[in-house]
C-alpha distance (Angstrom), angle and dihedral (degrees) to the residues before:
residue distance angle dihedral
M1 . . .
A2 3.79 . .
V3 3.76 89.7 .
A4 3.80 91.7 50.6
I5 3.87 89.0 48.7
Q6 3.78 91.0 49.7
S7 3.88 92.0 49.1
N8 3.84 89.1 50.6
L9 3.81 90.5 50.8
V10 3.73 93.0 49.7
H11 3.79 91.7 52.8
L12 3.72 96.0 45.5
K13 3.83 90.7 47.1
A14 3.91 89.1 52.9
V15 3.90 90.7 50.7
D16 3.81 90.8 49.0
A17 3.77 93.8 45.9
R18 3.78 90.6 50.6
R19 3.81 92.4 49.6
R20 3.90 90.3 49.0
G21 3.75 92.2 48.0
I22 3.87 96.3 -119.1
R23 3.77 132.3 117.8
P24 3.83 113.8 -100.4
S25 3.86 87.1 -116.9
A26 3.75 89.6 63.1
H27 3.75 94.0 52.6
E28 3.87 117.2 113.8
I29 3.81 89.6 -125.0
A30 3.77 106.8 79.0
V31 3.80 108.0 -160.3
A32 3.79 131.8 134.0
S33 3.75 130.5 -152.4
P34 3.83 113.7 -82.2
G35 3.75 93.7 -148.0
P36 3.81 121.9 -123.0
V37 3.84 120.7 7.1
D38 3.76 103.4 -138.3
Q39 3.71 98.1 169.9
Y40 3.89 135.9 36.7
G41 3.70 89.8 22.5
E42 3.81 89.2 154.2
T43 3.78 88.8 68.7
R44 3.72 95.0 59.3
I45 3.81 116.5 111.5
D46 3.77 111.3 -110.4
R47 3.79 107.4 -113.3
A48 3.82 95.8 -140.5
A49 3.85 91.7 48.6
A50 3.93 88.8 51.4
E51 3.76 90.5 53.2
R52 3.85 88.6 54.6
Y53 3.76 95.4 53.1
S54 3.76 114.8 118.4
D55 3.78 112.0 -121.0
P56 3.91 92.8 -101.5
E57 3.84 89.0 48.5
L58 3.78 92.0 51.9
A59 3.82 92.3 49.7
L60 3.78 92.7 50.6
R61 3.81 93.9 45.8
L62 3.81 92.9 45.2
H63 3.81 90.5 54.0
E64 3.74 93.8 46.2
V65 3.75 92.1 52.1
W66 3.85 90.5 44.2
G67 3.85 86.1 56.2
Q68 3.77 90.1 51.3
F69 3.81 92.7 48.9
C70 3.82 91.4 46.5
L71 3.87 91.1 53.6
M72 3.82 91.3 50.0
Q73 3.89 90.3 50.0
W74 3.78 87.3 53.8
L75 3.82 92.3 43.4
F76 3.84 91.3 56.8
G77 3.80 95.3 36.6
F78 3.84 98.2 -117.8
G79 3.86 91.3 141.0
D80 3.76 92.3 52.8
I81 3.78 94.3 63.3
G82 3.81 100.7 31.0
R83 3.76 96.7 -125.4
P84 3.80 123.0 146.0
C85 3.67 108.5 -90.0
N86 3.95 115.5 -121.0
F87 3.70 113.9 152.1
G88 3.77 89.6 -170.5
S89 3.87 88.5 71.5
L90 3.76 93.3 56.2
G91 3.72 118.7 114.4
G92 3.79 127.0 -137.9
D93 3.74 88.6 -105.2
A94 3.82 94.7 59.1
E95 3.85 112.1 137.5
V96 3.80 124.9 -131.9
R97 3.73 128.6 -165.0
C98 3.79 121.1 -77.5
D99 3.83 126.0 -98.9
S100 3.91 95.5 -102.1
V101 3.82 92.7 51.6
L102 3.90 89.2 46.2
A103 3.90 89.0 53.2
V104 3.84 90.8 51.6
K105 3.85 92.0 49.0
H106 3.74 91.1 46.2
A107 3.90 90.0 55.5
E108 3.80 90.6 47.3
V109 3.74 95.5 50.6
H110 3.88 92.1 43.5
A111 3.75 92.9 52.6
M112 3.89 91.5 47.1
L113 3.75 92.2 50.7
W114 3.84 90.5 45.9
R115 3.88 88.5 55.3
L116 3.73 91.2 49.4
R117 3.84 94.5 48.1
F118 3.83 88.6 48.6
E119 3.73 90.0 52.8
Q120 3.78 90.0 49.5
R121 3.86 95.0 53.6
R122 3.84 98.6 35.5
P123 3.80 97.0 82.2
Q124 3.81 92.2 47.0
D125 3.84 96.5 46.9
A126 3.80 109.7 63.7
A127 3.78 91.6 164.8
C128 3.72 91.0 57.5
A129 3.81 91.6 51.9
Q130 3.81 90.3 57.8
S131 3.75 95.6 46.2
V132 3.80 128.0 92.3
Q133 3.93 89.4 -120.9
G134 3.83 88.5 51.6
L135 3.76 93.2 51.6
T136 3.79 90.7 46.2
D137 3.78 91.3 49.9
R138 3.80 92.0 47.1
L139 3.84 91.2 52.5
T140 3.79 92.1 45.0
G141 3.85 90.2 49.5
E142 3.78 92.5 52.5
G143 3.76 87.3 60.8
I144 3.89 94.5 56.6
P145 3.80 104.4 84.0
V146 3.88 102.2 -145.8
R147 3.78 115.2 156.7
P148 3.83 114.0 -170.2
F149 3.77 110.0 -148.1
G150 3.70 89.2 -12.2
K151 3.71 96.4 -58.9
S152 3.81 138.1 110.8
V153 3.77 111.8 -91.7
D154 3.89 87.9 -122.9
D155 3.87 89.8 58.7
C156 3.85 93.9 51.2
S157 3.68 127.8 98.1
D158 3.70 122.7 -126.1
L159 3.81 90.7 -104.5
E160 3.85 92.7 51.4
I161 3.80 90.2 51.6
L162 3.87 91.5 48.7
L163 3.85 92.4 48.9
C164 3.74 90.7 48.7
A165 3.73 91.2 48.5
C166 3.80 88.0 54.2
E167 3.83 89.7 54.8
Y168 3.76 92.6 51.0
A169 3.79 92.4 43.5
G170 3.81 86.7 55.3
M171 3.83 91.7 49.8
L172 3.81 92.2 48.0
G173 3.74 95.7 49.8
T174 3.76 91.0 47.9
I175 3.80 95.7 48.5
R176 3.76 90.5 48.3
W177 3.78 90.3 51.2
V178 3.80 91.3 50.4
M179 3.81 91.7 47.9
D180 3.80 99.5 47.2
A181 3.83 116.1 45.9
R182 3.86 89.1 -167.9
L183 3.74 92.9 65.7
A184 3.88 120.7 92.8
W185 3.83 118.9 -136.3
G186 3.66 107.7 -90.7
A187 3.88 93.8 10.7
P188 3.82 114.5 176.5
G189 3.79 111.1 -86.3
I190 3.87 93.8 12.0
M191 3.83 91.3 125.3
E192 3.83 98.9 40.0
V193 3.76 124.1 112.6
G194 3.88 125.9 -145.8
D195 3.71 130.2 -126.3
D196 3.75 93.4 -93.3
P197 3.80 115.3 60.6
F198 3.80 91.5 -151.5
F199 3.85 97.4 37.9
């Protein structure tokens, strides 16, 4: 699945670079082709469909798949040792993190996405802001240290919060899929957060 995700990311990056008029090598996402995708081919993004994405659709999908890719990097420990990440080079004996560490990461990603979702709905829901629950959620959210694109949430535009939420949604769906073999990739509700950030 990590190879399929990497392949999707390479293609979306290429489409995005072409629309922006830059070379793929100049794109801020540094990722190379993983080579052939021998498994989970059904999860690959159709190339023709990607070309038909509107610019906003492309941005949202690119950030979602970037989140999936980042979670897989973490899962296999690529970031820990600073080596270039190419899932196509992983052998069948590649190790992943243990269940207890996965549970902690799931809780972290869920809380971060909950905070971003709260920040998205807060400006549109004046009644919520005046309610006891709204105040409680605001205070809870302030204790969750998410920094979209390295900035305070208060300094982010609505678009930056949305794109960052897409990344965390991609991470959440991926880690849930990894943790539960019964879940299908992209299953309904796999990227949803609950009312409680810490469930």
